[in-house]
C-alpha positions as CSV (number, residue, x, y, z in Angstrom):
1,X,-9.7,16.0,-42.6
2,X,-9.4,15.7,-39.2
3,X,-12.5,14.7,-37.4
4,X,-13.5,17.4,-34.5
5,X,-16.3,15.1,-33.3
6,X,-13.3,12.8,-31.4
7,X,-10.1,12.8,-30.0
8,X,-8.0,9.9,-30.0
9,X,-5.5,9.5,-26.4
10,X,-2.5,7.3,-25.8
11,X,-2.2,6.4,-22.0
12,X,1.5,6.9,-21.2
13,X,1.5,4.4,-18.5
14,X,-0.2,1.1,-20.5
15,X,-0.3,2.6,-23.6
16,X,-4.2,1.8,-24.4
17,X,-5.9,3.7,-27.3
18,X,-8.7,5.8,-25.9
19,X,-11.2,7.3,-28.4
20,X,-12.9,10.2,-26.6
21,X,-16.3,11.9,-28.1
22,X,-15.6,15.6,-28.2
23,X,-19.1,17.0,-26.9
24,X,-19.7,14.8,-23.7
25,X,-16.4,13.7,-23.1
26,X,-17.3,9.9,-22.7
27,X,-15.4,7.0,-23.9
28,X,-16.4,5.6,-27.1
29,X,-14.0,2.9,-27.4
30,X,-10.5,1.8,-26.2
31,X,-8.3,-0.6,-27.3
32,X,-5.7,-2.3,-24.7
33,X,-1.9,-2.5,-26.5
34,X,-1.3,-6.6,-26.8
35,X,1.1,-8.1,-24.1
36,X,4.1,-10.0,-25.4
37,X,4.1,-13.8,-23.2
38,X,7.2,-14.4,-21.7
39,X,8.9,-17.6,-21.9
40,X,8.6,-20.5,-19.4
41,X,11.9,-19.8,-17.8
42,X,11.2,-16.3,-17.6
43,X,8.2,-16.6,-15.6
44,X,9.5,-18.9,-13.2
45,X,12.5,-16.8,-12.8
46,X,9.7,-14.1,-11.8
47,X,7.9,-16.6,-9.6
48,X,11.2,-16.8,-7.6
49,X,12.1,-13.3,-7.3
50,X,8.1,-12.8,-5.9
51,X,9.0,-15.6,-3.8
52,X,12.5,-13.8,-2.1
53,X,10.9,-11.0,-1.8
54,X,7.7,-12.7,0.5
55,X,10.0,-14.4,1.9
56,X,11.9,-11.5,3.1
57,X,9.2,-9.4,4.1
58,X,7.8,-12.3,6.2
59,X,11.5,-12.2,8.1
60,X,11.4,-8.4,8.6
61,X,7.8,-8.4,10.1
62,X,8.3,-11.2,12.4
63,X,11.8,-9.3,13.6
64,X,9.3,-6.1,14.0
65,X,7.2,-8.8,16.1
66,X,9.7,-9.6,18.2
67,X,11.1,-6.3,18.8
68,X,7.4,-4.8,19.2
69,X,7.2,-7.0,22.3
70,X,10.4,-5.8,23.8
71,X,9.1,-2.4,23.3
72,X,5.9,-2.7,24.8
73,X,7.6,-4.8,27.5
74,X,9.6,-1.4,28.4
75,X,6.5,0.6,27.6
76,X,4.5,-1.1,30.6
77,X,7.8,-1.2,33.0
78,X,8.0,2.7,32.7
79,X,4.1,3.4,33.7
80,X,4.4,1.0,36.3
81,X,7.5,3.2,37.5
82,X,5.4,6.5,37.1
83,X,2.5,4.6,38.9
84,X,4.2,3.6,42.1
85,X,5.8,7.0,41.9
86,X,2.2,9.1,41.6
87,X,0.9,6.1,44.2
88,X,-0.1,8.7,46.9
89,X,-2.3,11.6,44.1
90,X,-5.7,10.1,43.5
91,X,-6.8,9.3,39.9
92,X,-8.5,12.1,37.7
93,X,-10.5,10.8,34.9
94,X,-10.1,13.5,32.1
95,X,-14.3,13.0,31.2
96,X,-14.9,14.3,34.7
97,X,-13.5,17.8,34.5
98,X,-16.3,19.5,32.8
């Protein structure tokens, strides 16, 4: 005999079992699948890998900050060249155009 008042769903991602009321659509209960515990060595290796990833991200961001300073300096020089070139033109504020 099938119970038509409840639906049982299993999440494909985390394998949690959900029991849902058919009339209201609300969750009646949920049961999280037990995760196996890893050994100490496996957890240590995982932490070492996370440390390497963090270090790589840090070095990448540090490099981009150095490159950012150079790019900003180039943009500033180009803006100064344009300002010198347009030195005789009066400045028009875009908000005053109306």
